N, C-alpha and C positions, 0 to 999 in steps of 0.2 A: 614411428610412434604416433605421429599426428593423425594417422588414418585408422588407428584402432578404434573400436566401437566404444561409445560412452553410455553408461547407465545413469539415468537421473531418477532419484527416489523422492517422490513428493510432487504432486501436480498443482500446487497452489500458485500464487503469483510468481515467486522466485523460480520454481521448477518450469513453469510455462514459458517464461521469458528466456531461460537458459535453453530450453528446447528449440525455440525459434532462432536463437543465435546459432545453434548448431545446424539447424535446417538451412538457414540462409547461407551458411558457409560450407554447405555440402559435407558435413561431418556425420557419419552414421551414428545413430543413437537409438535408445529405447527409453521411454518415460514410463515409470510404474507409479500408479497412484490407487490406493484402496477405494477412494471415493469417485474415481473417474466415471464409473457407470451410473452414478446417482446424480440427482438434481441438487446442485449446491445451494445452500442457504444464502450464500453470497453476502456475508454480514458486513464486509468493509464498506466504508463510505465511498471510496474511490476518489477522494478529494486530493487535488494537487495544488498546494498552497506554498508559494515561495517566501512568505513572510511569517515570522513567529508572532502569532496574534497576541501573545501576552506582553512581550517587550518591544514589539515593532521592529526588531532587527531582521535582516535577511536570514532565512534558513541556511544551515550549513551547506555549502557548495551549490546553492540555488542557481547561480549563474551558469553552471554546467548541467545540473540535473534537469532543469525545466526544459531547455531546448532539446535535450536528448529524449526526454519523455514525449514531447510533442512529436518528434520525428518517428519514434518507435511505434507509438499508438496509431498514428496516421498510416504508417506503413502496414501495420497489422490489420487495419481496417481494409486496406486494399487487398491484402492477401486472403482475408477471410470473407470478403464481399459483405461487410457488415458496417454498422455505425454504432460506436460506443464511446467515442471521444468527443467531449463537448467543451470548448473554451468558454470561460465565463469570468466575471469579476466578482470580488468578495467585498462586501461592505462590512467594515469592522466598526461596530458601535463603540463610542467613547464613554468612559465612566465619568469624566469631569473635564474641565477646560484645560488642565495641564496636559492632558493626553495629546491635544493638538500640537503643542510645542514639542513634546517628546517625539511624536510621529515625524514632524518636519525636520527635527534635528537628526533622527535616525536616517531619514531619507537622504540628507546631505552627507552623512558620515559613510554610508554604504556606497561602495564603488558603483554598484548596479542599482542603487536605490531608486533613482528616477525611472528606470526601466520597469520596475515592479510596483512602484507606489505613486499614486497621484498626490498632489499637494493637498493638505487638509486645512480646514474642515470641508467635508462634502455633505450635502444634504442627505437625509435618510431616505431610503426607498419607501414606497407607499406602505402605511400601517406600522412602520417600524418605530418603536419607542426609543428615541435617541435625542434627548434634549440638548446634548452638547455636540451633536453631529457625529461625524465619524471619518474614517479614512478608507479609501478605495484601493484594493489590491488588484493590480493588473496582471495579465498573463497567467492567471490561475485557470484551472480546468477541473472537470470531473470525468471519471471513467464510469460508464454504466456497467457496474461489476457483473450483474447478472448476464448481460449480453456478451461481455468480454469472455467470461468463463465458458458460456455455452458455445460460442462460435469458435473459440480457440481449441476447445476440447473436440468439437466436431471435426475440425480440420485435421488434427493430429490422429484421431481415430481413423478417418478416411485414408490417411497415408500409412496406416498400420504402424504408427510411431508411439502410440499410447496404449497401454495395457491396464485394464482394471484388475488389480491384484494387490493383496496385502504382501508387504515385504517381509521375508523371513531372514533375519540376521544370521541364523545358523548356517544358511545355505550359501552365504557369501564367503568364499575361501580364496586365499592367495594361490596364484598359479604362475607358471613360467611366463605367461603373456600378460600378467597383471593380476586380475581377479576373475574368478569364475562364479557364475550364478545360474543355476538351473540349466546347466549344459552349455551356456554361452560364455565367451571370454570378453572381458572389458578392460581397456587400458586405463579408463578413468571412471570412477563412481562419484557422482555429485549428490550429496544429501541436501535436499531442500525441504525440510520437514517441519519448519516452524516450531511450535511448542512440543511436538512429538520427538524432538531431538533428545529430550531427557531420557528416552527409552533406548537411544542408540549406544551400543557398547563402545563404539570408537569415539563418540563426540559428547557423551553425557557429562563430561567434565566442563564443558562450556557453560557460562552463566546465562542461559536463556531463560528468562522469567516470563511466565504468562500473565499479562495484564488484561483483565476482562473489560470489554466495552459493550454497552447496550445501546441500541438505536430504536427509534420509532419511525414508522412511515405513516404519514397522515395526508388527508385531503384538505385543501383550503381554497375556496373559490376566488379570493381576492388578491392573494400574494402574487408578486411578479415572479415569473419562472425564468427570468433573464439574469438574475443576480443572487448569489449566496449571501447570507447574513451571518455574522459571527459576534458573539460576546458570551463567554462562559460555555455556550453550546454553539453549534452551527445549524443553520437551516439551509438545506441543499436542494435546489430544484431537481426534479426527476423527470420533467416533461409534463405538459398539461397542467393540472392542478394538484399534482402529487409532489410531496417533499419528504426528504429524510431529515430527521432531527437526532443529533447525537453530539458527542458520544460520552458515556460515562468512562471513568478511568479508575478501575477497582483492582485492588490487590486481593483478588478472590479467585478460587478455582471451582466455584459452585456453578454447575450447569444451569442453563435456563435464565429467562428474564425474571426479574424480581419486582414486586410492587414498589419497593423503594427506588429502584432504577428508573422505572417508568414515571414515577412521581417526580423525580429529580429532573428528567427531561421535559415533562409537561410543565413544571414550574418555570424552567428556563425559557421555554417557548412563550409562556404567558407574560413573562417579564419583558420579553423582547418585542412582542407583537401587540399592538393596540387593537382590541376587538371593538367592533361597532355594534351597539345595541346589546340586547340580552344574549348571554352565551350559555348554551346548554351543555357545553363540554367539547373537548377536542374530538375531531373526526379521525380517530386513529384506525388505520387500515392494516397495520402489521407491526409486529415487534420482533427484534432480532438481537442476537448476542454473538460474541466471538471472543477469541483470546489472541491478543497481539504478542508476537514473540519479541520481547525487548531485551536489551543488553544494558548492564549498569551504566556504561558511558554513552548510551543512546546512539551508538554507531553500528552499522551492519557488521557482520562477522563472516569473513571469507578466507579461503585458503586450503592448503593441503595439510593433512595430519602430519605432525612432526616426526612420527615414527613409522606410520603405515603409508608408504608411498602409493600414490594413485587414488587415495581416498580424499575427497574434498567436501567442504561445507559451504553453503550459501544461506545465511540465516540472519535473524535479528533486524528485520526491516521495520518492525514497530508500527507506529500509527501513520508514518509517512511512506509506507511501502510503495504506493503507486507512483510516487515521485522518485524514490530511490532505485527501484528495481531495474528500470531500463539502463541507466548508466552503469550500475554495478554488475549487471549481467554481462555487459560488454567488457568491463574491467576484469572479471573473473575469466571470461573466455580468453582474453588476450594473455592472461597470466598462465593459463593451462597450455595453450597452443602456440603462443609466441614467446613465452618466457619473460614477459615484463614483470617488474616487481610490483607487488600490491602496495597500495598506500598504507603506511604504518598505522593510520587511524582505524583501518578496517581489518587488518591482518589478524588471524586467530592467534598468531604468535604472541600477541600482547597478553593473552591469558594462558600461555603455555605453562 
């Protein structure tokens, strides 16, 4: 059974990392993605942040997720001969003096707190408006999403493991060997479709909610490109004098950037950054939007369909996808091929 071919549907972050898990373990597979032949808009920030910036506690499972993310992305850089993983620190600007006490208390309460959080207060980076100082998050990172998507897709294409094709649900049929699709048999079918899972006849019952996020890309000649800045919004270095600013969190299914979203991000930037001299306006070089696949309890959703054996789902990565996906792609791989039990917090059975 372990050597039967696997079909992965959806070539976003979840599908891509599942594909590399299979490839590294020498499991035959095919990845199908309708957008694989197109240039991705790459709307995600790619930020890996081990600390909840609102309450200063550690993110769920950060002590496991962050080391695995570092290992996986560095390994993929070697495999694809590219550079897209960039360690950095995050400066979290404080709103008032009490934030310092809360930060240091959380730092002591969390078992891995000192590993991820420097003692506060820390002085603000150049030009940052932070009259009460802030806290510095260590061991954070960013993934250059555009480079990551381009290089991983190129690698899979060259290995003939990625096919640019729309998936036709009607053509997936049960067979004696598992499931058949367009003349091929598959022992496992893993759906990694993000918000498009609402169209999936086997998994549309799962509560995957699209949450819209808008981002800006801008140029600034004076900001440091060595450290991200966070308060209400994040300012994320992209190399040189380029930065991403994001992200909105909208219960909307409207396509496209909106004037309101752009204004919200522009206002957040101007509140956080002190400009010198007269200001003619932000030098915005790009606008982006996307839809995060979120789950009500804010945990990923993994596992096999309760009635249709051999059909799996890997979804619900939300806004922390680039931190979650490496560890949980391994978790789902071991569940499928080694029979380990899924963590109850992420098993789809919780919504059966």
